[in-house]
DRENFI-371092 format. One record per residue: residue number from 1; residue in one letter; x, y, z of N, C-alpha, C, O in turn. Coordinates in Angstrom, 2 decimals. Each point is the difference from the previous one (the first is absolute). Layout:
residues N
ATOM resi resn    n.xx    n.yy    n.zz   ca.xx   ca.yy   ca.zz    c.xx    c.yy    c.zz    o.xx    o.yy    o.zz
ATOM  NUM    A       X       Y       Z       X       Y       Z       X       Y       Z       X       Y       Z
...
end
This chain:
residues 211
ATOM resi resn    n.xx    n.yy    n.zz   ca.xx   ca.yy   ca.zz    c.xx    c.yy    c.zz    o.xx    o.yy    o.zz
ATOM    1    M   38.52    4.44  -47.66   -0.73   -1.11    0.99   -0.32    0.76    1.33   -1.15   -0.11    0.41
ATOM    2    V    1.88    0.74    0.18   -0.63    0.55    1.08   -0.91    0.87   -0.30   -0.91   -0.02    0.83
ATOM    3    Q    0.76    0.85   -1.74   -1.31    0.91   -0.39   -1.09   -0.93   -0.05   -0.90    0.17    0.84
ATOM    4    K    0.83   -0.89   -1.46   -1.28   -0.89   -0.03   -0.46   -0.49    1.15   -1.16    0.07    0.40
ATOM    5    Y    2.54   -0.82    0.40   -0.80   -0.51    1.03   -0.37    0.82    1.22   -0.82   -0.36    0.84
ATOM    6    L    1.72    1.86   -0.80   -0.94    0.79    0.37   -1.20    0.71   -0.13   -0.66    0.49    0.92
ATOM    7    M    0.39   -0.47   -2.24   -1.22    0.56   -0.49   -1.41   -1.26    0.68   -1.12    0.20    0.47
ATOM    8    S    1.72   -1.15   -0.66   -1.01   -0.94    0.32   -0.24   -0.51    1.67   -0.89   -0.72    0.46
ATOM    9    Q    1.88    1.29    0.14   -0.28   -0.19    1.36   -0.57    1.04    0.54   -0.89   -0.22    0.82
ATOM   10    I    1.16    1.29   -1.08   -0.56    1.32    0.44   -1.38    0.29   -0.16   -0.63    0.26   -1.02
ATOM   11    K    0.24   -0.36    2.29   -1.65    0.10    0.03   -0.45    1.45    0.54   -0.02    0.30    1.19
ATOM   12    I   -0.35    0.57   -2.27   -0.50    1.33    0.57   -1.52   -0.07    0.66   -0.94   -0.47   -0.65
ATOM   13    M    0.79    0.99    2.04   -0.85   -0.18    0.57   -1.17    1.37    0.00   -1.22   -0.10    0.03
ATOM   14    K    1.83    1.07   -0.05   -0.67    1.19    0.11    0.66    1.16   -0.38    1.10    0.16    0.52
ATOM   15    I   -1.58    0.88   -1.48    0.61    0.96   -0.54   -0.84    1.44    0.47   -1.17    0.11   -0.37
ATOM   16    E    1.72    0.88    1.10   -0.57    1.01    0.44    0.89    1.05   -0.33    1.01    0.11    0.70
ATOM   17    Q   -1.21    0.79   -1.76    0.38    1.05   -0.18    1.61   -0.15   -0.20    0.47   -0.33   -1.09
ATOM   18    K    0.32    0.59    2.19    1.27    0.11    0.23    0.77   -1.38    0.41    1.22   -0.16   -0.07
ATOM   19    Q   -2.16   -0.81    0.50    0.66   -1.21    0.68   -0.31   -0.99   -1.03   -0.89    0.18   -0.83
ATOM   20    I    1.83   -1.49    0.90   -0.68   -1.46   -0.53    0.45   -1.00    1.28    1.13   -0.26    0.40
ATOM   21    H   -2.28   -0.17    0.05    0.35   -0.88    0.68    0.49   -1.60   -0.90   -0.69   -0.47   -0.89
ATOM   22    V    2.01   -0.17    1.38    0.27   -1.17   -0.17    0.25   -0.89    0.53    0.70    0.35    0.95
ATOM   23    R   -0.90   -1.92   -0.95    0.68   -0.90    0.77    0.44   -0.79   -0.64   -0.64   -0.42   -0.96
ATOM   24    I    2.30   -0.19    1.39    0.87   -0.35   -0.70    0.11   -1.35    0.94   -0.25    0.03    1.21
ATOM   25    P    0.60   -1.02   -1.80    0.33   -1.16    0.36    1.73    0.08    0.82    0.91    0.56   -0.62
ATOM   26    E   -0.70   -1.08    1.77    0.78    0.38    0.70    1.33   -0.34   -0.85    0.80    0.92   -0.17
ATOM   27    E   -0.53   -2.33   -0.43    1.09    0.03   -0.83    0.18    0.71   -1.20    1.06    0.06   -0.62
ATOM   28    L   -2.14    0.49    0.28    0.44    0.79   -1.27    0.73    1.42    0.71    1.07    0.55   -0.26
ATOM   29    Y   -2.08   -0.25    1.22    0.81    1.50    0.78    1.53   -0.35    0.24    0.90    0.80   -0.26
ATOM   30    R   -0.72   -1.79    0.67    1.69   -0.08    0.35    0.71    0.07   -1.33    1.14    0.39   -0.21
ATOM   31    K   -2.15   -0.90   -0.76    1.08   -0.28   -1.29    0.00    1.87   -0.67    0.94    0.39   -0.71
ATOM   32    L   -1.82    0.32    1.00   -0.37    1.09   -0.23    1.07    0.88    0.83    0.34    1.09   -0.45
ATOM   33    K    0.15   -1.55    1.58    0.95    1.07    0.88    1.09   -0.36   -0.68    0.57    1.00   -0.42
ATOM   34    V   -0.01   -2.04    0.10    1.25   -0.25   -0.47    0.12    0.52   -1.43    1.12    0.45   -0.26
ATOM   35    R   -2.08   -0.39   -0.83    0.15    0.55   -1.12    0.09    1.49    0.11    0.80    0.62   -0.71
ATOM   36    C   -1.77    0.13    1.77    0.49    1.21    0.09    1.11    0.48    0.90    0.40    1.15   -0.18
ATOM   37    V   -0.03   -1.66    0.82    1.63    0.32    0.53    1.21    0.11   -1.07    0.97    0.76    0.00
ATOM   38    Y   -1.41   -1.88   -1.01    1.08    0.12   -1.40   -0.37    1.55   -0.81    0.79    0.84   -0.45
ATOM   39    E   -2.41   -0.84    0.47   -0.31    1.18   -1.09    0.34    1.17    0.82    0.22    1.02   -0.66
ATOM   40    D   -0.11   -0.92    2.02   -0.03    1.33    0.76   -1.18    0.61   -0.08    0.08    1.22   -0.06
ATOM   41    T   -1.11   -1.66    0.05   -1.55    0.58    0.36   -0.69   -0.45    0.89    0.40   -0.90    0.75
ATOM   42    S   -1.55    1.47   -0.67   -0.87   -0.75    0.85   -1.10   -1.05   -0.74   -0.20   -0.15   -1.21
ATOM   43    I   -0.42   -0.49    2.29   -1.07   -1.03   -0.80   -1.28    0.56   -0.98   -0.46   -0.40   -1.06
ATOM   44    Q    0.13    1.60    1.99   -1.03    1.02   -0.88    0.36    0.31   -1.48   -0.79   -0.11   -0.94
ATOM   45    D    2.19    0.54    0.85    0.23    0.60   -1.32    0.06   -1.34   -1.03   -0.51   -0.10   -1.12
ATOM   46    Y    1.43   -1.08    2.00    0.18   -1.22   -0.97   -1.36   -0.20   -0.56   -0.18    0.21   -1.20
ATOM   47    I   -0.76   -0.58    1.94   -1.48   -0.47   -0.17   -0.50    0.86   -1.14   -0.38   -0.58   -1.02
ATOM   48    L    0.34    1.83    1.07   -0.26    0.95   -0.65    0.56   -0.15   -1.19   -0.73    0.22   -0.97
ATOM   49    K    2.03   -0.59    0.75    0.88   -0.02   -1.32   -0.56   -1.21   -1.02    0.00    0.04   -1.23
ATOM   50    I   -0.56   -1.31    2.26   -0.24   -1.26   -0.30   -1.61    0.35   -0.84   -0.31   -0.57   -1.05
ATOM   51    I   -0.44    1.44    1.63   -1.31    0.61   -0.53    0.33    0.33   -1.23   -0.25   -0.61   -1.04
ATOM   52    A    0.95    1.81    1.23    0.36    0.61   -1.71    0.34   -0.93   -0.91   -0.25    0.15   -1.20
ATOM   53    Q    0.85   -1.19    1.68    0.77   -0.74   -1.38   -1.04   -0.86    0.02    0.23   -0.61   -1.04
ATOM   54    S   -1.32    0.09    1.55   -0.86   -0.79   -0.58   -1.07    1.06   -0.92   -0.67   -0.56   -0.87
ATOM   55    M    0.55    1.78    1.03   -0.71    0.69   -1.05    1.24    0.49   -0.79   -0.07    1.17   -0.40
ATOM   56    G    0.93   -1.72    0.17    0.59    0.27   -1.39    1.10    0.98    0.11    0.50    0.50   -1.01
ATOM   57    Q   -0.02   -0.14    2.51    0.77    0.99    0.19    1.30   -0.33    0.71    0.25    0.18    1.19
ATOM   58    H    0.67   -0.75   -2.26    1.16   -0.81    0.49    1.30    0.96    0.73    0.28    1.19   -0.13
ATOM   59    S    0.15   -1.96    0.71    1.03    0.92    0.90    1.39   -0.69   -0.07   -0.21   -1.07   -0.58
ATOM   60    A    1.35    1.16    0.84    0.99   -0.51    0.55   -0.30   -1.44    0.81   -0.93   -0.02    0.80
ATOM   61    G    1.52   -0.88   -0.95   -0.04   -0.95    0.76    0.70   -0.27    1.12    0.35    1.07    0.51
ATOM   62    G    0.18   -2.37    0.37    0.59    0.03    1.32    1.57    0.22   -0.22    0.74   -0.13    0.98
ATOM   63    G   -0.23    0.46   -2.19    1.60   -0.20    0.09    0.22   -0.47   -1.54   -0.94   -0.43   -0.67
ATOM   64    S    2.21    0.54    0.20    0.39   -0.36   -1.16    1.06   -1.30   -0.31    1.07   -0.17    0.59
ATOM   65    V   -1.61   -0.69   -1.62    0.94   -1.25    0.08    0.67   -0.13   -1.47   -0.51    0.47   -1.01
ATOM   66    L    1.63   -1.13    1.06    0.35   -0.14   -1.39    0.22   -1.11    0.09    0.77   -0.44    0.86
ATOM   67    I   -1.60   -0.57   -2.00    0.21   -1.80   -0.04    0.59   -0.15   -1.16   -0.52    0.29   -1.08
ATOM   68    V    1.95   -0.87    1.29    1.08   -0.31   -0.83   -0.12   -1.73   -0.36    0.45   -0.85    0.77
ATOM   69    E   -1.18    0.51   -2.14   -0.10   -1.26    0.13   -0.46   -0.36   -1.42   -1.01    0.46   -0.53
ATOM   70    D    2.07   -1.55   -0.17    0.04   -0.03   -1.63   -1.26   -1.12   -0.33   -0.24   -0.33   -1.16
ATOM   71    E   -0.43   -0.16    2.19   -0.96   -0.76   -0.32   -1.09    0.35   -0.08   -0.58    0.35    1.03
ATOM   72    A   -0.11   -0.31   -2.38   -1.33    1.17   -0.08   -0.99    0.08    1.12   -0.43    1.00    0.58
ATOM   73    V    0.08   -2.72   -0.33   -1.04   -0.41    0.46    0.21    0.21    1.76   -0.99    0.28    0.68
ATOM   74    V    1.86   -0.38   -0.28    0.10    0.38    1.15    0.35    1.68    0.29   -0.09    0.66    1.03
ATOM   75    R    0.44   -0.37   -2.14    0.52    1.53    0.41   -1.56    0.66   -0.06   -0.50    0.66    0.91
ATOM   76    E   -0.14   -0.98   -2.15   -1.72    0.63    0.38   -0.54   -0.47    0.94   -0.90    0.71    0.44
ATOM   77    S    1.11   -1.77    0.15   -0.78   -0.67    1.08   -0.10    0.98    1.17   -1.01    0.63    0.31
ATOM   78    L    2.29   -0.57    0.33    0.51    0.57    0.90   -0.72    2.00   -0.26   -0.62    0.71    0.80
ATOM   79    R    1.01   -0.47   -1.94   -0.26    1.29   -0.10   -1.83    0.17    0.32   -0.41    0.69    0.93
ATOM   80    D   -0.47   -1.39   -1.80   -1.26    0.11    0.26   -0.37   -0.38    1.35   -0.95    0.55    0.57
ATOM   81    W    1.62   -1.43   -0.05   -0.17   -0.05    1.70    0.12    1.02    0.82   -0.78    0.13    0.94
ATOM   82    L    2.10    1.02   -1.24    0.54    1.03    0.83   -0.86    1.19   -0.41   -0.19    0.84    0.89
ATOM   83    K   -0.36   -0.62   -2.08   -0.56    1.02   -0.81   -0.69    0.84    1.01    0.35    1.14    0.32
ATOM   84    D   -1.39   -1.82    0.16   -0.98    0.45    0.77    0.32    1.19    1.19   -0.62    1.04    0.19
ATOM   85    I    1.85   -1.57    0.58    0.65    0.59    0.98    1.17    0.69   -0.16    0.35    0.91    0.75
ATOM   86    Y    0.44   -1.40   -1.98    1.44    0.78   -0.02   -0.03    0.81   -1.28   -0.79   -0.41   -0.85
ATOM   87    Q    1.34    1.25    0.61    0.57    0.56   -1.55    1.04   -0.84   -0.78    1.12    0.50   -0.15
ATOM   88    V   -1.34   -1.61   -0.31    0.98   -0.63   -0.81    0.53    0.07   -1.17   -0.57    0.57   -0.93
ATOM   89    V    1.80   -1.18    0.80    0.69    0.29   -1.33    0.54   -1.00   -0.17    0.40   -0.66    0.96
ATOM   90    T   -0.22    0.23   -2.34    0.75   -1.53   -0.04    0.96    0.15   -1.20   -0.25    0.83   -0.89
ATOM   91    A    1.25   -1.55    0.85    1.05   -0.49   -0.34    0.45   -1.35   -0.66   -0.42   -0.91    0.70
ATOM   92    D    1.00    0.51   -1.60    0.31   -1.55   -0.47    1.29    0.30    0.27    0.27   -1.12    0.42
ATOM   93    T    0.78    1.73   -0.31    1.64    0.00   -0.20    0.36    0.61    1.26   -0.79    0.62    0.71
ATOM   94    G    1.94   -0.80   -0.48    0.70    0.90    1.10    0.42    1.35   -0.30    0.10    0.86    0.87
ATOM   95    E    0.25   -0.60   -2.53    0.35    0.83   -0.46   -1.03    0.88    0.51    0.14    0.94    0.78
ATOM   96    E   -1.33   -1.41   -1.39   -1.00    1.11   -0.25   -0.76    0.52    1.43   -0.77    0.95    0.18
ATOM   97    A    1.20   -1.80    0.60   -0.50    0.12    1.54    1.06    1.30    0.53   -0.54    1.02    0.41
ATOM   98    L    1.79   -1.10   -0.44    1.14    0.69    0.10   -0.37    1.68   -0.64    0.05    1.11    0.53
ATOM   99    E   -0.37   -1.51   -1.72   -0.66    1.46   -0.47   -1.10    0.48    0.76    0.06    1.10    0.56
ATOM  100    L   -1.16   -1.90   -0.49   -1.13    0.68    0.43    0.04    0.67    1.87   -0.68    0.82    0.62
ATOM  101    I    1.81   -1.70   -0.29    0.53    0.49    1.68    0.89    1.30    0.01    0.01    0.79    0.94
ATOM  102    E    0.70   -0.66   -2.01    0.46    1.16   -0.27   -0.67    1.49   -0.18    0.49    1.04    0.46
ATOM  103    K   -1.80   -1.17   -1.27   -0.58    0.86   -0.15   -1.22    0.25    1.08   -0.49    1.12    0.14
ATOM  104    Q    0.09   -2.15    0.54   -0.88    0.58    0.94    0.19   -1.19    1.20    0.46   -1.11   -0.27
ATOM  105    D   -0.87    1.51    1.58   -0.03   -0.67    1.23   -1.03   -1.13    0.23   -1.15    0.25   -0.35
ATOM  106    F    1.43   -1.56    0.93   -0.88   -0.70    0.53   -0.06   -0.33    1.17    0.94    0.34    0.72
ATOM  107    D   -2.10   -1.14   -0.12   -0.06    0.17    1.52    0.86   -1.86    0.13    0.82   -0.35    0.85
ATOM  108    V   -1.36   -0.43   -1.91    0.28   -1.22    0.25    0.54   -0.58   -1.47   -0.52    0.39   -1.05
ATOM  109    L    1.41   -1.19    1.06    0.77   -0.75   -1.28   -0.31   -1.68    0.17    0.54   -0.73    0.82
ATOM  110    I   -1.56    0.34   -1.83   -0.15   -1.39    0.06    1.05   -0.58   -1.18   -0.25    0.53   -1.08
ATOM  111    V    1.10   -1.26    1.05    0.85   -0.24   -1.23    0.89   -1.50    0.13    0.77   -0.25    0.93
ATOM  112    D   -1.06   -0.64   -2.07   -0.01   -1.40   -0.24    1.82   -0.10   -0.13    0.72    0.74   -0.67
ATOM  113    V   -0.43   -1.56    1.28    1.47   -0.43    0.10    0.51   -0.02   -1.36    0.96    0.56   -0.53
ATOM  114    R   -2.02   -1.51    0.00    0.79   -0.43   -1.66   -0.93    0.99   -0.95   -1.23    0.00   -0.09
ATOM  115    L    2.27    0.88   -0.62   -0.39    0.64   -0.96    0.60    0.02   -1.37    0.97   -0.75   -0.10
ATOM  116    P   -1.30    1.47   -1.06    0.96    0.15   -1.04    0.61    1.37    0.40   -0.46    1.01    0.54
ATOM  117    G    1.87   -1.42   -1.07    0.75    1.22    0.18    0.55   -0.14    1.66    0.38   -1.03    0.55
ATOM  118    K   -0.47    2.32    0.00    0.34   -0.01    1.29   -0.92   -0.98    1.19   -1.22   -0.03   -0.11
ATOM  119    S    1.83   -0.64    1.07   -0.79   -0.79    0.80   -0.82    0.98    0.99    0.32    1.14    0.32
ATOM  120    G   -1.27   -1.75    0.02   -0.69    0.88    1.29    0.91    0.09    1.06   -0.12    1.03    0.66
ATOM  121    L    1.07   -1.88   -0.27    1.19    0.69    1.07    0.99    0.75   -0.61    0.81    0.47    0.81
ATOM  122    Q   -0.62   -0.21   -1.90    0.69    1.05   -0.61   -0.78    1.59    0.40    0.39    0.99    0.62
ATOM  123    V   -1.76   -1.38   -1.35   -1.09    1.39    0.51    0.46    0.13    1.20    0.90    0.83    0.06
ATOM  124    L   -1.25   -1.49    1.28   -0.30   -0.20    1.03    1.45    0.76    0.35   -0.14    1.01    0.68
ATOM  125    N    1.04   -1.24   -0.93    1.42    0.74    0.70    0.37    1.30   -0.75    0.84    0.78    0.46
ATOM  126    E   -1.52   -0.57   -1.71    0.20    1.55   -0.47   -0.99    0.89    0.87    0.31    1.07    0.51
ATOM  127    V   -1.48   -1.66   -0.43   -1.17    0.93    0.30    0.48    0.31    1.82   -0.30    1.12    0.41
ATOM  128    K    1.00   -2.06    0.56    0.63    0.06    0.92    0.85    1.45    0.01   -0.36    1.01    0.61
ATOM  129    E    1.29   -1.10   -1.23    0.81    1.03   -0.46   -0.71    1.67   -0.12    0.24    1.01    0.67
ATOM  130    T   -1.01   -1.20   -1.59   -0.75    1.26   -0.62   -1.45    0.14    1.14   -0.04    0.80    0.95
ATOM  131    K   -0.63   -1.39   -1.17   -0.86    0.34    1.06   -0.83   -1.08    1.04   -1.07   -0.57   -0.18
ATOM  132    P    2.07    0.55    1.38    0.32   -0.95    0.72   -1.79    0.10    0.88   -0.26   -0.90    0.80
ATOM  133    Y   -0.31    1.50   -0.93   -1.48    0.45    0.98   -0.80   -1.32   -0.78   -0.70   -0.82    0.59
ATOM  134    I    0.93    0.83   -1.75   -1.24   -1.03   -0.77    0.24   -1.20    0.58    1.08   -0.59    0.06
ATOM  135    K   -2.51    0.14    0.52   -0.01   -1.62    0.55    0.07   -1.02   -1.23   -0.55    0.16   -1.10
ATOM  136    C    1.32   -1.22    1.52    0.18   -0.88   -1.39   -0.65   -1.14    0.35    0.00   -0.06    1.23
ATOM  137    I   -0.65   -1.05   -1.81   -0.26   -1.13    0.15    0.18   -0.89   -1.43   -0.35    0.17   -1.16
ATOM  138    V    1.03   -1.14    1.85    0.71   -0.91   -1.22   -1.14   -1.22    0.03   -0.56   -0.46    0.99
ATOM  139    I    0.36    0.03   -2.61   -0.62   -1.10   -0.26    0.66   -1.04   -0.84    0.84    0.36   -0.82
ATOM  140    T   -1.16   -1.68    0.96    0.76   -0.92   -0.82   -0.41   -1.20   -0.21   -0.47   -0.57    0.98
ATOM  141    A    0.49   -0.15   -2.25   -0.37   -1.27    0.07    1.05   -0.93   -0.25   -0.11   -1.01   -0.69
ATOM  142    Y    1.09    1.38    1.25    1.06   -0.78    0.23    0.80    0.36    1.39    0.88    0.86    0.07
ATOM  143    P   -1.38   -1.75    1.13    0.39    0.63    1.15    1.42   -0.69    0.48    0.18   -1.20   -0.19
ATOM  144    A    0.77    1.97    0.78    1.19   -0.58    0.15    0.23    0.99    1.27   -0.48    1.08    0.32
ATOM  145    V    1.70   -2.19    0.41    0.37    1.23    1.18    0.89    0.93   -0.20    0.14    0.85    0.89
ATOM  146    E    0.66   -0.78   -2.08    1.37    1.09   -0.58   -0.91    1.40    0.09    0.01    1.00    0.72
ATOM  147    P   -0.68   -1.38   -1.68   -1.22    1.39   -0.66   -0.69    0.54    1.31   -0.06    1.15    0.44
ATOM  148    A   -0.38   -2.20   -0.02   -0.96    0.64    1.63    0.83    0.64    0.54   -0.37    1.12    0.35
ATOM  149    V    1.80   -1.51   -0.06    0.84    0.79    0.90    0.49    1.24   -0.30    0.16    0.80    0.93
ATOM  150    E    0.11   -0.49   -2.09    0.35    0.93   -0.84   -0.91    1.07    0.03    0.38    1.15    0.25
ATOM  151    A   -1.82   -1.49   -0.55   -1.03    0.55    0.13    0.01    1.06    1.03    0.10    1.23   -0.06
ATOM  152    M   -0.26   -2.15    1.10   -0.51    0.50    1.77    1.27    1.20    0.10   -0.10    1.16    0.40
ATOM  153    K    1.21   -1.84   -0.87    1.19    1.06    0.31   -0.14    1.37   -0.55    0.07    1.07    0.61
ATOM  154    L   -0.28   -1.30   -1.94   -0.27    1.39   -0.57   -1.35    0.93    0.39   -0.24    1.08   -0.54
ATOM  155    G   -0.51   -1.66    1.48   -1.09    0.94    0.71   -1.42   -0.47   -0.42   -0.95    0.70    0.35
ATOM  156    A    0.69   -1.90   -1.14   -1.03   -0.41   -0.46   -1.02   -0.55    1.29    0.37   -0.84    0.82
ATOM  157    V   -1.62    1.45   -0.83   -0.59   -0.12    1.19   -0.63   -1.51    0.06   -0.41   -0.44    1.08
ATOM  158    D    0.35   -0.35   -2.28   -0.38   -1.32    0.42    0.22   -0.97   -1.66   -0.33    0.57   -1.04
ATOM  159    Y    0.73   -1.58    1.01    0.08   -0.78   -1.13   -1.12   -1.16   -0.35    0.05   -1.06    0.61
ATOM  160    L   -0.65    1.20   -1.20   -1.59   -0.71   -0.37    0.38   -1.00   -0.99    0.92    0.18   -0.80
ATOM  161    I   -1.47   -1.02    0.85    0.39   -1.59   -1.10   -1.83   -0.19   -0.75   -1.07   -0.28    0.54
ATOM  162    K    1.43    0.56   -1.92   -0.89   -0.14   -0.82   -0.72   -1.35    0.16    0.53   -0.91    0.63
ATOM  163    P   -1.41    0.82   -1.04   -1.39    1.06   -0.03   -0.51    0.81    1.36   -0.29   -0.40    1.13
ATOM  164    V    0.32    1.76   -1.74    0.07    0.82    1.69   -1.45    0.09    0.15   -0.65    0.16   -1.04
ATOM  165    A    0.10   -0.23    2.00   -1.30    0.13    0.64   -0.52    1.80   -0.17    0.59    0.85    0.67
ATOM  166    P   -1.59   -0.49   -1.52    0.02    1.37    0.22   -0.52    0.51    1.25    0.14    1.19    0.24
ATOM  167    E   -0.69   -1.92    0.55   -0.38    0.35    1.17    1.14    0.42    0.86    0.03    1.11    0.53
ATOM  168    R    0.83   -1.93   -0.42    1.25   -0.37    0.82    0.86    1.60   -0.59    0.35    0.93    0.72
ATOM  169    L   -0.21   -1.02   -1.97    0.95    1.18   -0.71   -0.80    1.40    0.39    0.67    1.00    0.23
ATOM  170    E   -1.98   -0.96   -0.16   -0.50    1.27    0.56   -0.08    0.54    1.67    0.06    1.09    0.57
ATOM  171    R   -0.22   -2.38   -0.19    0.37    0.10    1.56    1.49    0.33    0.43    0.24    0.68    0.99
ATOM  172    L    0.67   -1.18   -1.74    1.29    0.15    0.34    0.35    1.61   -0.47    0.90    0.59    0.59
ATOM  173    M   -1.56    0.00   -1.53    0.32    1.42   -0.46   -0.45    1.11    0.64    0.51    1.11    0.17
ATOM  174    R   -1.84   -1.69    0.26   -0.73    0.95    0.93    0.52   -0.13    1.57   -0.35    0.94    0.71
ATOM  175    E    1.09   -1.91   -0.12    0.60   -0.03    1.33    1.48    0.60   -0.39    0.47    0.47    1.03
ATOM  176    T    0.32   -0.33   -1.97    0.92    0.41   -0.28   -0.02    1.71   -0.03    0.85    0.66    0.60
ATOM  177    L   -1.79   -0.15   -1.28   -0.33    1.18   -0.53   -0.27    0.75    1.55    0.58    1.03    0.34
ATOM  178    V   -1.59   -1.75    0.51   -0.56    0.77    0.99    1.37    0.12    1.12    0.36    0.97    0.67
ATOM  179    K    0.20   -2.32   -0.78    1.46   -0.01    1.05    0.90    1.28   -0.06    0.40    0.71    0.91
ATOM  180    Y   -0.17   -0.63   -2.41    1.13    1.67   -0.05   -0.79    1.07   -0.05    0.35    1.07    0.50
ATOM  181    K   -1.46   -1.22   -1.09   -0.95    1.43    0.11    0.25    0.41    1.33    0.69    0.94    0.37
ATOM  182    T   -1.49   -1.94    0.47    0.26    0.77    1.64    1.06   -0.13    0.50   -0.03    0.62    1.06
ATOM  183    A    1.18   -1.18   -1.25    1.44    0.17    0.47    0.09    1.41   -0.65    0.40    0.96    0.66
ATOM  184    N   -0.77   -0.85   -1.94    0.56    1.45   -0.53   -0.64    1.22    0.88    0.62    0.96    0.48
ATOM  185    N   -1.93   -1.24   -0.40   -1.20    1.28    0.58    0.40   -0.02    1.71   -0.23    0.95    0.74
ATOM  186    K    0.86   -2.23   -0.29    0.15   -0.06    1.49   -1.45    0.30    0.76   -0.08    0.62    1.06
ATOM  187    K   -1.15   -1.21   -1.86   -1.03    0.14    1.13   -0.87   -0.92   -0.33    0.13   -0.45   -1.14
ATOM  188    A   -1.07    0.00    1.84   -0.75   -0.92   -0.01   -1.49    0.43    0.08   -0.16    0.62    1.06
ATOM  189    L   -1.06   -0.71   -1.81   -0.75    0.65    0.28   -1.42   -0.96    0.70   -0.27   -1.14   -0.38
ATOM  190    D   -0.43    1.80    1.33   -0.71   -1.07    0.78   -1.60    0.68   -0.34   -0.07    1.04   -0.66
ATOM  191    A   -0.95   -1.58    1.08   -1.27    0.20   -0.02   -0.35    1.51    0.10   -0.68    0.63   -0.81
ATOM  192    K    1.26   -0.15    1.92   -0.23    1.44    0.39    0.45    0.96   -0.92   -0.52    1.08   -0.25
ATOM  193    E    1.53   -1.59   -0.22    0.92    1.15   -0.89   -0.83   -0.01   -1.47    0.14    0.87   -0.86
ATOM  194    L   -1.07   -2.07    0.75   -0.66    0.13   -1.42   -1.47    0.73    0.31   -0.91    0.06   -0.82
ATOM  195    G    0.89    0.43    2.04   -1.13    0.78    0.28   -1.55   -0.44   -0.11   -0.99    0.64   -0.35
ATOM  196    F    1.17   -2.01    0.81   -1.17   -0.88    0.06   -0.86    0.22    1.19    0.36    0.72    0.93
ATOM  197    V   -1.08   -1.12   -0.95   -1.13   -0.25    1.46   -0.57   -1.31   -0.56   -0.10   -0.49   -1.13
ATOM  198    G   -0.31    0.08    2.58   -0.85   -1.48   -0.42    0.18   -0.99    1.14    0.76    0.21    0.95
ATOM  199    D   -1.49   -1.30   -1.10    0.62   -1.22    0.83   -0.03   -1.44   -0.73    0.08   -0.01   -1.23
ATOM  200    K   -0.14   -0.74    1.67    0.21   -1.38   -0.12   -1.26   -0.70    0.27   -0.49   -0.11    1.12
ATOM  201    E    0.07   -0.28   -2.02   -1.44   -0.89   -0.03   -0.32   -1.14   -0.74    0.02    0.34   -1.19
ATOM  202    A   -0.26   -1.29    1.27   -0.54   -1.45   -0.43    1.30   -0.28   -1.10   -0.12   -0.93   -0.80
ATOM  203    G    0.97    1.51    0.80    1.29   -0.64   -0.56    0.58    0.89   -0.84    1.14   -0.24   -0.39
ATOM  204    L   -1.78    1.38   -0.03   -0.08    1.29   -0.57    0.52    1.37    0.45   -0.53    0.60    0.93
ATOM  205    L    1.35   -0.23   -1.46    0.68    1.45    0.36   -1.03    1.09   -0.62   -0.20    0.06   -1.21
ATOM  206    S   -0.52    0.94    2.31   -0.86    0.72   -0.81    0.76    1.43    0.11    0.50    0.47    1.02
ATOM  207    R   -0.53    0.09   -2.24    0.81    1.49   -0.02   -0.78    0.99   -0.72   -0.66   -0.25   -1.01
ATOM  208    T    0.77    1.43    1.57   -0.90    1.04   -0.87    1.52    0.77   -0.53    1.09    0.12    0.56
ATOM  209    L   -1.53    0.27   -1.72    0.75    0.63   -1.04   -0.19    1.49    0.00   -1.09    0.35   -0.44
ATOM  210    L    1.95    0.67    0.86   -0.69    1.30   -0.11    0.83    0.61   -0.98    1.23   -0.04    0.04
ATOM  211    F   -1.93    0.62   -0.94    0.45    1.04   -1.24    0.22    1.35    0.64    0.34    0.96   -0.69
end
């Protein structure tokens, strides 16, 4: 979704040998800064990556996420929404999820409370013991105070009630990843660090990309 929006908004004004002048809406520029902090890259490199992807040269997304949901419709809906931004893996049982987590690392775990076999909270508890750095988001169609409190005690970032709005979930993931990425790196990039020159004009931020 971010890639499509970016490609539709960036207006290439002029190309001169080794310079590309682009005008980016201020709102999009702020979103790009957040995304680049997480990916630890510059806006120039990020835009080049998006251009490469639009030409069929795909690369890694903005993080990895494991979706654990036994309802196929919900599972595939979330996967389709997030796959353009993140590397998405899915599982329909708690046991399958734990096997996947044992074999590889994920940045975010999205897990339903009610699952065949091990429950989502049991999965969350085991993940806390083995890989506590994975950020967990719990979802459920059966909200109750007790499981919500337990989930938060186990370190869940949030406890969402179905149906989950994909936009809200993606925003929560982005904010969570940026928060912990920034904390780990102990730095925040600003416009000067990104190596841009330009000024604000007619509600747009004009930037020159140097290659």
